[in-house]
Backbone as JSON, one array per atom type, in Angstrom:
{
  "sequence": "XXXXXXXXXXXXXXXXXXXXXXXXXXXXXXXXXXXXXXXXXXXXXXXXXXXXXXXXXXXXXXXXXXXXXXXXXXXXXXXXXXXXXXXXXXXXXXXXXXXXXXXXXXXXXXXXXXXXXXXXXXXXXXXXXXXXXXXXXXXXXXXXXXXXXXXXXXXXXXXXXXXXXXXXXXXXXXXXXXXXXXXXXXXXXXXXXXXXXXXXXXXXXXXXXXXXXXXXXXXXXXXXXXXXXXXXXXXXXXXXXXXXXXXXXXXXXXXXXXXXXXXXXXXXXXXXXXXXXXXXXXXX",
  "N": [[-111.67, 135.72, -48.81], [-115.06, 135.66, -50.03], [-117.98, 136.18, -48.14], [-120.94, 134.16, -48.08], [-124.44, 134.37, -48.51], [-127.77, 133.38, -47.87], [-131.16, 134.26, -47.85], [-133.94, 133.33, -46.04], [-137.42, 133.08, -46.0], [-139.61, 132.4, -43.47], [-142.59, 130.58, -42.43], [-144.42, 130.63, -44.54], [-147.66, 130.43, -45.86], [-149.01, 130.82, -43.54], [-150.35, 133.25, -43.36], [-151.96, 135.71, -45.49], [-150.4, 138.03, -46.04], [-147.77, 137.19, -45.89], [-147.25, 135.69, -48.19], [-147.52, 137.72, -50.1], [-145.34, 139.29, -49.36], [-143.21, 137.51, -49.91], [-143.42, 137.29, -52.72], [-142.86, 139.92, -53.5], [-140.25, 140.36, -52.42], [-138.8, 138.33, -53.67], [-138.8, 139.21, -56.29], [-136.98, 141.2, -56.06], [-134.61, 139.97, -55.62], [-134.07, 139.31, -52.97], [-134.75, 137.19, -51.46], [-134.11, 133.77, -51.06], [-134.96, 131.35, -50.31], [-137.9, 129.66, -49.19], [-139.85, 128.75, -46.5], [-142.33, 126.5, -45.62], [-145.46, 126.32, -43.96], [-147.49, 123.74, -43.73], [-149.8, 123.28, -42.36], [-150.9, 125.72, -42.23], [-153.47, 128.21, -42.58], [-153.53, 129.41, -45.05], [-152.06, 127.83, -46.78], [-152.8, 126.03, -48.98], [-154.1, 127.87, -50.57], [-152.09, 129.79, -51.13], [-149.92, 128.37, -52.14], [-149.67, 127.96, -55.04], [-148.23, 130.22, -55.88], [-145.56, 129.64, -55.4], [-144.63, 128.12, -57.52], [-144.22, 129.97, -59.45], [-141.98, 131.37, -58.89], [-139.46, 130.59, -59.76], [-136.39, 128.7, -60.37], [-134.37, 129.69, -58.77], [-135.28, 130.06, -56.24], [-135.53, 128.23, -53.38], [-137.86, 125.91, -52.12], [-139.21, 124.84, -49.12], [-140.1, 122.58, -46.38], [-141.58, 123.57, -43.39], [-141.48, 122.14, -40.62], [-143.97, 121.65, -38.25], [-144.78, 121.48, -34.86], [-145.85, 122.72, -32.71], [-147.92, 124.57, -32.92], [-151.33, 124.91, -33.74], [-153.05, 122.1, -35.24], [-152.44, 118.55, -35.48], [-151.77, 116.85, -38.61], [-151.94, 114.14, -39.01], [-153.87, 111.27, -38.13], [-152.84, 109.55, -36.23], [-151.14, 111.1, -34.53], [-152.97, 113.01, -33.75], [-154.66, 111.56, -32.12], [-153.17, 111.41, -29.84], [-152.27, 114.01, -29.3], [-154.59, 116.26, -29.59], [-154.43, 118.96, -30.17], [-151.41, 120.73, -30.92], [-148.72, 120.76, -28.51], [-147.53, 123.52, -26.47], [-144.36, 125.19, -27.01], [-142.62, 125.04, -24.75], [-143.6, 122.8, -23.35], [-143.22, 120.81, -25.26], [-140.42, 120.87, -25.5], [-139.68, 119.97, -22.93], [-140.77, 117.36, -22.9], [-139.33, 116.23, -24.99], [-136.66, 116.25, -24.05], [-136.91, 114.65, -21.87], [-137.35, 112.24, -22.93], [-139.96, 111.52, -23.52], [-141.63, 111.6, -25.74], [-144.24, 110.83, -28.13], [-143.18, 108.71, -30.17], [-143.82, 106.95, -32.36], [-146.22, 108.04, -33.29], [-145.3, 110.57, -33.94], [-143.63, 109.97, -36.1], [-145.57, 109.29, -38.01], [-146.79, 111.78, -38.25], [-144.75, 113.48, -39.28], [-144.37, 112.25, -41.75], [-146.91, 112.77, -42.81], [-146.9, 115.58, -43.0], [-144.82, 115.98, -44.84], [-145.98, 114.67, -47.04], [-148.21, 116.3, -47.47], [-147.0, 118.67, -48.28], [-145.76, 117.82, -50.7], [-147.94, 116.94, -52.19], [-149.42, 119.3, -52.7], [-147.52, 121.15, -53.7], [-146.4, 119.74, -55.74], [-143.96, 118.5, -55.92], [-141.25, 117.11, -53.94], [-139.97, 118.74, -50.92], [-137.23, 121.09, -51.19], [-135.67, 121.54, -49.02], [-135.73, 120.98, -45.44], [-136.9, 122.19, -42.35], [-137.61, 123.44, -39.02], [-140.46, 124.79, -37.42], [-140.01, 127.08, -34.89], [-137.68, 125.77, -34.46], [-138.05, 123.04, -33.96], [-137.26, 120.76, -35.26], [-134.77, 119.96, -34.48], [-134.82, 118.8, -31.99], [-134.19, 116.3, -29.44], [-135.23, 113.01, -30.2], [-136.97, 113.99, -32.07], [-135.32, 114.91, -34.14], [-134.06, 112.61, -35.15], [-136.2, 111.24, -36.3], [-137.0, 113.07, -38.25], [-134.68, 113.19, -39.88], [-134.51, 110.53, -40.77], [-136.87, 110.37, -42.27], [-136.46, 112.4, -44.19], [-134.14, 111.44, -45.36], [-135.05, 109.36, -46.9], [-136.06, 110.4, -49.19], [-135.76, 111.1, -52.65], [-134.5, 113.35, -54.95], [-132.41, 113.87, -52.06], [-133.52, 116.11, -49.62], [-132.06, 119.17, -48.33], [-131.2, 120.11, -44.93], [-132.0, 122.38, -42.38], [-129.41, 123.68, -40.5], [-128.93, 124.21, -37.1], [-126.86, 124.43, -35.39], [-124.76, 126.23, -35.25], [-124.82, 129.51, -34.62], [-124.75, 132.88, -35.48], [-124.27, 136.2, -34.1], [-125.97, 139.46, -34.08], [-125.94, 140.06, -30.51], [-128.47, 138.8, -28.17], [-127.48, 136.5, -26.99], [-128.13, 134.54, -25.11], [-130.52, 133.39, -26.07], [-129.6, 132.39, -28.5], [-127.78, 130.51, -27.56], [-129.49, 128.73, -26.21], [-130.92, 127.66, -28.37], [-128.84, 126.39, -29.83], [-127.94, 124.52, -27.9], [-130.15, 123.07, -27.15], [-130.5, 121.18, -28.97], [-129.43, 121.85, -31.41], [-126.6, 121.59, -31.83], [-126.25, 118.83, -31.63], [-127.81, 117.99, -33.77], [-126.31, 119.13, -35.86], [-124.0, 117.53, -35.78], [-125.09, 115.04, -36.56], [-125.96, 115.65, -39.14], [-123.55, 116.1, -40.49], [-122.36, 113.57, -40.16], [-124.12, 111.88, -41.51], [-124.16, 112.82, -44.06], [-125.82, 114.86, -45.05], [-126.88, 117.74, -46.91], [-126.6, 121.13, -45.84], [-126.93, 124.37, -44.28], [-123.98, 126.02, -43.27], [-123.89, 127.89, -41.26], [-126.13, 129.79, -39.18], [-128.28, 132.62, -39.05], [-130.25, 135.37, -37.76], [-131.61, 135.29, -35.38], [-133.52, 136.79, -32.9], [-135.49, 138.71, -30.51], [-137.97, 139.49, -31.46], [-138.97, 141.82, -30.49], [-137.32, 143.95, -30.82], [-137.0, 147.17, -32.15], [-135.53, 148.3, -34.19], [-134.97, 146.84, -36.87], [-133.38, 147.09, -39.08], [-130.86, 147.81, -38.07], [-130.19, 145.46, -36.73], [-130.02, 143.7, -38.91], [-127.88, 144.76, -40.39], [-125.86, 144.31, -38.55], [-125.86, 141.52, -38.49], [-124.94, 141.07, -41.1], [-122.36, 142.07, -40.83], [-121.31, 140.17, -39.13], [-121.06, 137.84, -40.57], [-119.5, 134.79, -41.36], [-117.08, 133.26, -43.63], [-118.06, 130.79, -44.5], [-121.13, 129.41, -45.8], [-124.06, 131.17, -44.92], [-127.33, 130.94, -43.65], [-129.93, 133.13, -43.36], [-132.69, 133.52, -41.52], [-136.02, 134.83, -41.68], [-139.1, 136.69, -41.07], [-141.03, 138.15, -42.71], [-143.96, 140.13, -43.49], [-146.4, 141.57, -45.62], [-148.66, 142.66, -44.63], [-150.06, 145.35, -42.97], [-151.58, 145.79, -40.73], [-151.51, 144.91, -37.37], [-152.1, 141.63, -36.06], [-154.16, 140.21, -33.63], [-154.12, 137.48, -33.31], [-151.63, 136.71, -34.04], [-148.72, 136.85, -32.49], [-146.3, 137.97, -33.34], [-146.8, 139.75, -35.34], [-146.37, 142.52, -35.61], [-143.6, 142.63, -35.68], [-143.2, 141.24, -38.05], [-144.13, 143.07, -39.96], [-142.28, 145.16, -39.61], [-139.93, 143.89, -40.41], [-140.48, 143.37, -43.13], [-140.77, 145.96, -44.11], [-138.15, 146.96, -43.95], [-136.62, 144.99, -45.42], [-137.64, 145.23, -48.0], [-136.83, 147.7, -48.73], [-134.95, 150.44, -50.28], [-132.72, 150.94, -48.7], [-131.98, 148.46, -47.61], [-131.02, 147.16, -49.89], [-128.81, 148.8, -50.37], [-127.31, 148.28, -48.06], [-126.72, 145.55, -48.37], [-125.19, 145.64, -50.72], [-123.03, 147.19, -49.85], [-121.9, 145.48, -48.0], [-120.68, 143.5, -49.45], [-121.3, 140.81, -49.69], [-121.87, 137.59, -51.22], [-124.78, 136.62, -52.78], [-127.08, 133.92, -52.61], [-127.68, 130.33, -53.0], [-126.85, 128.25, -50.2], [-126.56, 125.65, -49.4], [-124.63, 122.96, -48.44], [-122.52, 120.04, -48.08], [-121.93, 119.29, -44.76], [-119.81, 117.82, -43.8], [-117.91, 118.19, -45.78], [-117.57, 120.93, -45.53], [-116.48, 121.13, -42.95], [-114.03, 119.82, -43.32], [-112.82, 121.54, -45.18], [-112.7, 123.92, -43.7], [-110.89, 123.2, -41.7], [-108.6, 122.83, -43.2], [-108.18, 125.39, -44.13], [-107.38, 126.8, -41.9]],
  "CA": [[-112.79, 135.03, -49.44], [-116.33, 136.37, -49.89], [-119.04, 135.51, -47.39], [-122.11, 133.84, -48.9], [-125.65, 134.52, -47.71], [-129.1, 133.1, -48.4], [-132.23, 134.75, -46.99], [-135.08, 132.41, -46.05], [-138.66, 133.55, -45.38], [-140.33, 131.34, -42.77], [-144.03, 130.66, -42.11], [-145.26, 130.78, -45.73], [-148.91, 129.71, -45.7], [-149.67, 131.16, -42.28], [-151.18, 134.44, -43.52], [-151.83, 136.23, -46.85], [-149.36, 139.02, -46.18], [-146.46, 136.56, -46.05], [-147.13, 135.38, -49.62], [-147.28, 139.0, -50.79], [-143.96, 139.67, -49.06], [-142.33, 136.62, -50.66], [-143.45, 137.67, -54.13], [-142.16, 141.21, -53.66], [-138.82, 140.22, -52.12], [-138.2, 137.49, -54.71], [-138.59, 140.05, -57.48], [-135.85, 142.08, -55.76], [-133.49, 139.09, -55.3], [-133.8, 139.4, -51.54], [-135.14, 135.94, -50.82], [-133.54, 132.65, -51.8], [-135.63, 130.15, -49.83], [-139.2, 129.88, -48.55], [-140.17, 127.6, -45.66], [-143.8, 126.48, -45.7], [-146.29, 125.7, -42.94], [-148.56, 123.09, -44.48], [-151.04, 123.38, -41.58], [-151.36, 127.1, -42.25], [-154.78, 128.41, -43.2], [-153.37, 129.87, -46.42], [-151.1, 127.01, -47.52], [-153.33, 125.6, -50.27], [-154.41, 129.07, -51.35], [-150.9, 130.55, -51.55], [-148.88, 127.51, -52.7], [-149.39, 128.15, -56.47], [-147.23, 131.28, -56.08], [-144.22, 129.09, -55.33], [-144.23, 127.63, -58.84], [-143.92, 131.11, -60.34], [-140.8, 132.1, -58.38], [-138.26, 130.23, -60.51], [-135.5, 127.74, -59.7], [-133.44, 130.34, -57.85], [-135.9, 130.09, -54.92], [-135.75, 126.9, -52.83], [-139.09, 125.81, -51.34], [-139.01, 123.78, -48.14], [-141.13, 122.28, -45.39], [-141.37, 124.11, -42.06], [-142.14, 121.17, -39.76], [-144.62, 122.32, -37.11], [-145.26, 120.61, -33.78], [-146.17, 123.55, -31.54], [-149.05, 125.48, -33.15], [-152.35, 124.32, -34.58], [-153.46, 120.71, -35.04], [-151.74, 117.57, -36.3], [-152.39, 116.39, -39.85], [-152.1, 112.69, -38.95], [-154.76, 110.75, -37.11], [-152.07, 108.92, -35.16], [-150.73, 112.08, -33.53], [-154.16, 113.68, -33.24], [-155.19, 110.74, -31.03], [-152.35, 111.69, -28.65], [-152.3, 115.47, -29.12], [-155.61, 116.88, -30.45], [-153.74, 120.17, -30.61], [-149.99, 120.65, -30.6], [-148.33, 121.38, -27.24], [-146.69, 124.71, -26.54], [-142.95, 124.87, -27.17], [-142.01, 124.64, -23.48], [-144.01, 121.42, -23.05], [-142.55, 119.92, -26.22], [-139.02, 120.81, -25.1], [-139.56, 119.12, -21.75], [-141.04, 115.98, -23.28], [-138.23, 115.76, -25.84], [-135.46, 116.01, -23.27], [-137.2, 113.59, -20.91], [-137.59, 111.01, -23.67], [-141.37, 111.2, -23.34], [-142.38, 111.91, -26.96], [-144.92, 109.7, -28.79], [-142.34, 108.62, -31.35], [-144.51, 106.33, -33.49], [-147.17, 109.02, -33.81], [-144.53, 111.65, -34.57], [-143.23, 109.49, -37.42], [-146.73, 109.43, -38.9], [-147.04, 113.2, -38.47], [-143.74, 114.01, -40.19], [-144.72, 111.74, -43.08], [-148.11, 113.47, -43.28], [-146.54, 116.93, -43.4], [-144.07, 115.86, -46.09], [-146.93, 114.32, -48.09], [-149.04, 117.47, -47.75], [-146.19, 119.58, -49.08], [-145.55, 117.27, -52.03], [-149.23, 116.9, -52.89], [-149.84, 120.63, -53.13], [-146.46, 121.81, -54.47], [-146.12, 118.94, -56.92], [-142.66, 117.84, -55.79], [-140.8, 117.14, -52.54], [-139.27, 119.97, -50.52], [-135.79, 121.17, -51.42], [-135.06, 121.49, -47.69], [-136.64, 120.81, -44.32], [-136.48, 122.79, -41.09], [-138.66, 123.33, -38.03], [-141.04, 125.97, -36.78], [-139.42, 127.21, -33.56], [-136.5, 124.88, -34.45], [-138.41, 121.76, -33.35], [-136.68, 119.63, -35.98], [-133.48, 119.53, -33.89], [-135.01, 118.28, -30.64], [-133.97, 114.85, -29.3], [-136.45, 112.25, -30.46], [-137.58, 114.53, -33.29], [-134.34, 115.03, -35.21], [-133.83, 111.31, -35.76], [-137.36, 110.95, -37.13], [-136.94, 113.97, -39.41], [-133.6, 112.79, -40.78], [-134.88, 109.27, -41.41], [-137.88, 110.65, -43.29], [-135.84, 113.18, -45.25], [-133.16, 110.6, -46.02], [-135.7, 108.41, -47.82], [-136.53, 111.15, -50.36], [-134.79, 111.22, -53.73], [-133.22, 113.67, -54.32], [-132.51, 114.11, -50.62], [-133.54, 117.53, -49.27], [-131.16, 119.73, -47.32], [-131.81, 120.31, -43.61], [-131.47, 123.58, -41.72], [-128.5, 123.47, -39.37], [-129.09, 125.18, -36.01], [-125.78, 124.17, -34.45], [-123.83, 127.36, -35.17], [-125.61, 130.71, -34.85], [-123.98, 134.1, -35.28], [-124.97, 137.34, -33.49], [-125.6, 140.18, -32.88], [-126.72, 140.01, -29.29], [-129.38, 137.7, -27.88], [-126.59, 135.35, -26.83], [-128.81, 133.5, -24.35], [-131.45, 132.71, -26.97], [-128.8, 131.61, -29.45], [-127.22, 129.36, -26.84], [-130.58, 127.78, -25.97], [-131.19, 126.95, -29.63], [-127.71, 125.49, -30.13], [-127.76, 123.47, -26.91], [-131.36, 122.25, -26.99], [-130.5, 120.16, -30.01], [-128.77, 122.31, -32.62], [-125.26, 121.02, -32.02], [-126.4, 117.39, -31.88], [-128.27, 117.88, -35.15], [-125.18, 119.43, -36.74], [-123.17, 116.35, -35.85], [-125.77, 114.03, -37.36], [-125.98, 116.09, -40.54], [-122.23, 115.83, -41.04], [-122.11, 112.12, -40.16], [-124.98, 111.17, -42.46], [-123.96, 113.35, -45.39], [-126.86, 115.78, -45.5], [-126.57, 119.14, -47.2], [-127.13, 122.05, -44.84], [-126.22, 125.64, -44.12], [-122.92, 125.9, -42.26], [-124.12, 128.88, -40.2], [-127.48, 130.34, -39.14], [-128.44, 133.98, -38.49], [-131.62, 135.86, -37.75], [-132.22, 135.11, -34.06], [-133.73, 137.94, -32.02], [-136.65, 138.5, -29.64], [-139.14, 140.03, -32.15], [-139.37, 143.07, -29.85], [-136.4, 145.01, -31.24], [-137.68, 148.06, -33.09], [-134.66, 148.67, -35.31], [-134.57, 145.62, -37.57], [-132.28, 147.45, -39.99], [-129.6, 147.74, -37.33], [-129.92, 144.04, -36.53], [-129.63, 143.09, -40.19], [-126.52, 145.21, -40.71], [-124.95, 143.62, -37.63], [-125.73, 140.15, -38.99], [-124.05, 141.12, -42.26], [-121.0, 142.29, -40.34], [-120.86, 138.99, -38.4], [-121.06, 136.65, -41.41], [-118.23, 134.13, -41.68], [-116.96, 132.91, -45.05], [-118.94, 129.67, -44.79], [-122.47, 129.84, -46.17], [-124.99, 131.48, -43.83], [-128.75, 131.08, -43.92], [-130.54, 134.12, -42.48], [-134.14, 133.32, -41.57], [-136.78, 136.04, -41.35], [-140.55, 136.44, -40.99], [-141.71, 139.36, -43.18], [-145.33, 140.11, -44.0], [-146.79, 142.85, -46.18], [-149.85, 143.14, -43.93], [-149.67, 146.45, -42.1], [-152.38, 145.8, -39.51], [-151.16, 143.83, -36.45], [-153.15, 140.65, -35.81], [-154.15, 139.69, -32.26], [-153.86, 136.05, -33.36], [-150.22, 136.5, -34.39], [-147.97, 137.68, -31.54], [-145.14, 138.62, -33.95], [-147.25, 140.44, -36.55], [-145.71, 143.83, -35.71], [-142.23, 142.36, -36.13], [-143.27, 140.86, -39.47], [-144.26, 144.29, -40.75], [-141.0, 145.88, -39.55], [-138.97, 143.17, -41.24], [-140.79, 143.58, -44.55], [-140.5, 147.35, -44.46], [-136.72, 147.12, -44.21], [-136.12, 144.1, -46.47], [-138.1, 145.7, -49.3], [-136.45, 149.1, -48.87], [-133.68, 150.72, -50.94], [-131.63, 150.88, -47.72], [-131.53, 147.08, -47.52], [-130.17, 146.93, -51.05], [-127.54, 149.5, -50.15], [-126.55, 147.57, -47.02], [-126.22, 144.32, -48.96], [-124.11, 145.99, -51.65], [-121.87, 147.65, -49.08], [-121.31, 144.36, -47.26], [-119.9, 142.7, -50.37], [-121.62, 139.38, -49.62], [-122.4, 136.93, -52.4], [-126.12, 136.15, -52.46], [-127.48, 132.72, -53.32], [-127.84, 129.1, -52.24], [-125.74, 127.96, -49.27], [-126.59, 124.25, -48.98], [-123.38, 122.23, -48.69], [-122.25, 118.95, -47.14], [-121.22, 119.79, -43.59], [-118.54, 117.11, -43.68], [-116.99, 118.88, -46.68], [-117.3, 122.25, -44.95], [-115.57, 120.94, -41.82], [-112.71, 119.51, -43.86], [-112.29, 122.73, -45.79], [-112.38, 124.89, -42.65], [-109.67, 122.76, -41.02], [-107.5, 123.03, -44.11], [-107.94, 126.83, -44.28], [-106.86, 127.4, -40.66]],
  "C": [[-114.1, 135.76, -49.12], [-117.33, 135.55, -49.09], [-120.24, 135.29, -48.28], [-123.34, 133.8, -48.0], [-126.88, 134.12, -48.52], [-130.12, 133.59, -47.38], [-133.43, 133.83, -47.15], [-136.26, 133.04, -45.33], [-139.37, 132.36, -44.77], [-141.83, 131.62, -42.73], [-144.91, 130.9, -43.33], [-146.49, 129.87, -45.58], [-149.66, 130.07, -44.45], [-150.63, 132.33, -42.43], [-150.94, 135.03, -44.91], [-150.67, 137.2, -47.03], [-147.98, 138.44, -46.36], [-146.23, 136.2, -47.51], [-146.85, 136.64, -50.43], [-145.83, 139.44, -50.58], [-142.97, 138.82, -49.85], [-142.27, 137.03, -52.13], [-142.66, 138.96, -54.38], [-140.65, 141.05, -53.46], [-138.12, 139.34, -53.15], [-137.92, 138.3, -55.96], [-137.41, 140.99, -57.31], [-134.58, 141.29, -55.46], [-133.08, 139.22, -53.84], [-134.39, 138.23, -50.78], [-134.66, 134.8, -51.7], [-134.15, 131.32, -51.37], [-136.91, 130.55, -49.12], [-139.56, 128.62, -47.79], [-141.66, 127.61, -45.35], [-144.45, 125.7, -44.55], [-147.49, 125.05, -43.61], [-149.84, 122.99, -43.67], [-151.63, 124.78, -41.63], [-152.65, 127.27, -43.01], [-154.68, 128.82, -44.67], [-152.48, 128.99, -47.28], [-151.63, 126.63, -48.91], [-153.66, 126.8, -51.16], [-153.16, 129.7, -51.93], [-149.86, 129.7, -52.26], [-148.64, 127.7, -54.2], [-148.36, 129.24, -56.75], [-145.83, 130.69, -56.15], [-143.72, 128.63, -56.7], [-143.89, 128.75, -59.8], [-142.6, 131.8, -59.98], [-139.53, 131.77, -59.14], [-137.33, 129.35, -59.69], [-134.51, 128.37, -58.74], [-133.99, 130.41, -56.43], [-136.16, 128.65, -54.48], [-137.01, 126.92, -51.96], [-138.98, 124.61, -50.41], [-140.18, 123.63, -47.19], [-140.7, 122.8, -44.02], [-142.13, 123.21, -41.09], [-142.7, 121.87, -38.52], [-145.14, 121.28, -36.13], [-145.72, 121.4, -32.57], [-147.35, 124.5, -31.74], [-150.05, 124.8, -34.08], [-152.63, 122.86, -34.23], [-152.65, 119.77, -35.92], [-152.51, 117.26, -37.59], [-152.7, 114.9, -39.79], [-153.07, 112.29, -37.85], [-154.02, 110.15, -35.94], [-151.65, 109.93, -34.09], [-151.92, 112.82, -32.95], [-154.8, 112.89, -32.1], [-154.45, 111.01, -29.72], [-152.42, 113.17, -28.29], [-153.37, 116.04, -30.06], [-155.17, 118.24, -30.98], [-152.28, 120.05, -30.19], [-149.7, 121.29, -29.24], [-147.57, 122.68, -27.48], [-145.23, 124.29, -26.55], [-142.32, 124.38, -25.86], [-142.36, 123.2, -23.12], [-143.32, 120.44, -23.99], [-141.07, 119.76, -25.87], [-138.82, 119.85, -23.93], [-139.75, 117.66, -22.12], [-139.9, 115.4, -24.1], [-137.01, 115.39, -25.0], [-135.67, 114.98, -22.16], [-137.43, 112.25, -21.61], [-139.03, 110.57, -23.64], [-142.22, 111.53, -24.58], [-143.07, 110.66, -27.5], [-144.28, 109.44, -30.15], [-143.05, 108.01, -32.56], [-145.5, 107.3, -34.13], [-146.45, 110.19, -34.48], [-144.02, 111.23, -35.95], [-144.36, 109.65, -38.42], [-146.99, 110.9, -39.23], [-146.04, 113.82, -39.44], [-144.02, 113.52, -41.61], [-145.92, 112.48, -43.65], [-147.78, 114.88, -43.73], [-145.73, 116.93, -44.69], [-145.02, 115.56, -47.26], [-147.8, 115.51, -48.46], [-148.28, 118.5, -48.58], [-146.1, 119.09, -50.52], [-146.84, 117.26, -52.84], [-149.59, 118.26, -53.48], [-148.81, 121.29, -54.03], [-146.09, 121.03, -55.72], [-144.77, 118.25, -56.92], [-142.2, 117.95, -54.34], [-140.1, 118.45, -52.2], [-137.79, 119.92, -50.86], [-135.03, 121.12, -50.1], [-136.14, 121.32, -46.64], [-136.05, 121.51, -43.11], [-137.64, 122.7, -40.12], [-139.15, 124.67, -37.53], [-140.61, 125.99, -35.32], [-138.3, 126.17, -33.35], [-136.81, 123.5, -33.87], [-137.74, 120.58, -34.03], [-135.37, 119.15, -35.37], [-133.63, 118.89, -32.51], [-134.71, 116.78, -30.58], [-135.29, 114.09, -29.45], [-137.21, 112.74, -31.66], [-136.56, 114.5, -34.43], [-134.08, 113.7, -35.91], [-134.97, 110.94, -36.71], [-137.33, 111.8, -38.4], [-135.87, 113.51, -40.38], [-133.89, 111.46, -41.47], [-135.89, 109.51, -42.53], [-137.28, 111.39, -44.48], [-134.86, 112.32, -46.05], [-133.75, 109.6, -47.0], [-136.19, 109.08, -49.1], [-135.41, 111.25, -51.38], [-135.28, 112.26, -54.74], [-133.42, 114.12, -52.87], [-132.5, 115.6, -50.32], [-132.41, 117.91, -48.3], [-131.92, 119.89, -46.0], [-131.18, 121.54, -42.97], [-130.64, 123.21, -40.5], [-128.68, 124.58, -38.35], [-127.96, 125.06, -34.99], [-124.77, 125.28, -34.32], [-124.58, 128.62, -35.58], [-124.77, 131.93, -34.56], [-124.88, 135.23, -34.79], [-125.51, 138.28, -34.52], [-126.49, 139.85, -31.67], [-127.52, 138.73, -29.11], [-128.62, 136.39, -27.69], [-127.28, 134.21, -26.08], [-129.74, 132.7, -25.25], [-130.7, 131.86, -27.98], [-128.24, 130.36, -28.79], [-128.29, 128.3, -26.57], [-130.87, 126.98, -27.23], [-130.08, 125.95, -29.93], [-127.69, 124.29, -29.2], [-129.0, 122.63, -26.64], [-131.45, 121.19, -28.06], [-129.76, 120.55, -31.27], [-127.42, 121.66, -32.87], [-125.31, 119.52, -32.28], [-126.88, 117.16, -33.3], [-127.13, 118.12, -36.12], [-124.27, 118.21, -36.89], [-123.78, 115.24, -36.69], [-125.78, 114.38, -38.83], [-124.64, 115.8, -41.21], [-121.98, 114.33, -41.18], [-122.88, 111.43, -41.27], [-124.96, 111.79, -43.86], [-125.06, 114.25, -45.93], [-126.27, 117.12, -45.92], [-127.25, 120.02, -46.17], [-126.43, 123.39, -44.99], [-125.15, 125.46, -43.06], [-123.23, 126.75, -41.03], [-125.55, 129.38, -40.31], [-127.45, 131.74, -38.54], [-129.91, 134.34, -38.52], [-132.31, 135.77, -36.4], [-132.32, 136.46, -33.34], [-135.05, 137.74, -31.3], [-137.96, 139.0, -30.22], [-139.65, 141.34, -31.52], [-138.51, 144.24, -30.32], [-137.04, 145.86, -32.33], [-136.86, 148.36, -34.33], [-134.14, 147.41, -36.0], [-133.42, 145.9, -38.53], [-130.93, 147.33, -39.3], [-129.22, 146.29, -37.06], [-129.38, 143.41, -37.81], [-128.21, 143.48, -40.56], [-125.5, 144.53, -39.8], [-124.78, 142.16, -38.03], [-124.79, 140.11, -40.19], [-122.59, 141.26, -41.83], [-120.42, 141.03, -39.7], [-120.7, 137.76, -39.28], [-119.66, 136.08, -41.59], [-118.19, 133.79, -43.17], [-117.91, 131.77, -45.4], [-120.36, 130.16, -45.04], [-123.39, 130.01, -44.99], [-126.4, 131.58, -44.35], [-129.31, 132.06, -42.89], [-132.05, 133.96, -42.6], [-134.86, 134.58, -41.08], [-138.27, 135.73, -41.47], [-141.35, 137.64, -41.54], [-143.15, 139.11, -43.64], [-145.67, 141.51, -44.49], [-148.06, 143.4, -45.55], [-149.46, 144.18, -42.9], [-150.44, 146.48, -40.78], [-151.97, 144.64, -38.6], [-152.35, 142.92, -36.2], [-153.07, 140.14, -34.38], [-153.83, 138.2, -32.22], [-152.41, 135.72, -33.64], [-149.36, 137.4, -33.51], [-146.76, 138.38, -32.15], [-145.53, 139.41, -35.19], [-146.6, 141.81, -36.7], [-144.27, 143.67, -36.18], [-142.21, 141.99, -37.6], [-143.33, 142.11, -40.35], [-142.97, 145.08, -40.75], [-139.96, 145.21, -40.45], [-139.23, 143.43, -42.73], [-140.46, 145.01, -44.97], [-139.03, 147.56, -44.76], [-136.26, 146.27, -45.4], [-136.53, 144.54, -47.87], [-137.65, 147.13, -49.6], [-135.16, 149.27, -49.67], [-132.49, 150.6, -49.97], [-131.1, 149.46, -47.58], [-130.63, 146.74, -48.71], [-128.82, 147.59, -50.91], [-126.68, 148.77, -49.13], [-125.96, 146.27, -47.56], [-125.05, 144.6, -49.9], [-122.85, 146.4, -50.9], [-121.17, 146.52, -48.36], [-120.43, 143.49, -48.14], [-120.2, 141.21, -50.33], [-122.08, 138.88, -50.98], [-123.74, 136.31, -52.02], [-126.43, 134.9, -53.26], [-127.51, 131.51, -52.41], [-126.61, 128.8, -51.37], [-125.72, 126.5, -48.82], [-125.29, 123.56, -49.4], [-123.31, 121.04, -47.73], [-121.46, 119.49, -45.96], [-119.9, 119.06, -43.39], [-117.5, 117.75, -44.59], [-116.61, 120.24, -46.11], [-116.3, 122.15, -43.81], [-114.16, 120.67, -42.3], [-112.05, 120.75, -44.43], [-111.87, 123.75, -44.75], [-111.1, 124.5, -41.96], [-108.45, 123.02, -41.9], [-107.14, 124.51, -44.21], [-107.3, 127.46, -43.06], [-105.33, 127.35, -40.63]]
}
């Protein structure tokens, strides 16, 4: 059976170069989903581009709780600025999150996406995977479950290599596997597998990408990336150099050759995880 792959560009709205990268990669059939930061300085400016991409590109909400400022007054009263990831992780696992205020914030981010884009997100995920944290995932799924049609949710419970096994394990065990179970139980569409995890320091992104292609299982895999067409590193963006490296490869003829050689089928990968689990058991 042929492995299926969808490539998702994260952080749309954070900087102009990301929108340029999305437009270029979409024209080359090398992006199938775009995840949007509605607190980003460029969200309202760049959002009109999304309507020109066509139905083959899914547009989703990149829930953010670790960078910038809350959109809701309720959470802003508690957190005038978002906490760093380490602090959020600790609070989530200690059961110390301001849950009522977080509910208001998730609603506000969903509303901001819908107001500007003109329709609800096709999927929802989290900046730095915050959507899977305990105390957050339940709020996200309740909010997403009330939308009709119900958006898909990024599954972080099964991540394929290469390398960076410790980082992949942290993501899976900090909430990814628990989220995966809830997605299957509650009937959400999701990606069966996730790829794209690395430390942003690796210089040879092409080698990483080819290794991800080699590691793809038959079940649908979502590969998330962070390309930007801006060539000048930004002191305000610690991964700006990585963004440029990713775009350089993803927009190159070599990427097209690697995809063709891998034999993967490109396109949407959202499926019911309960159906995927049943099918996988039957195929074994």
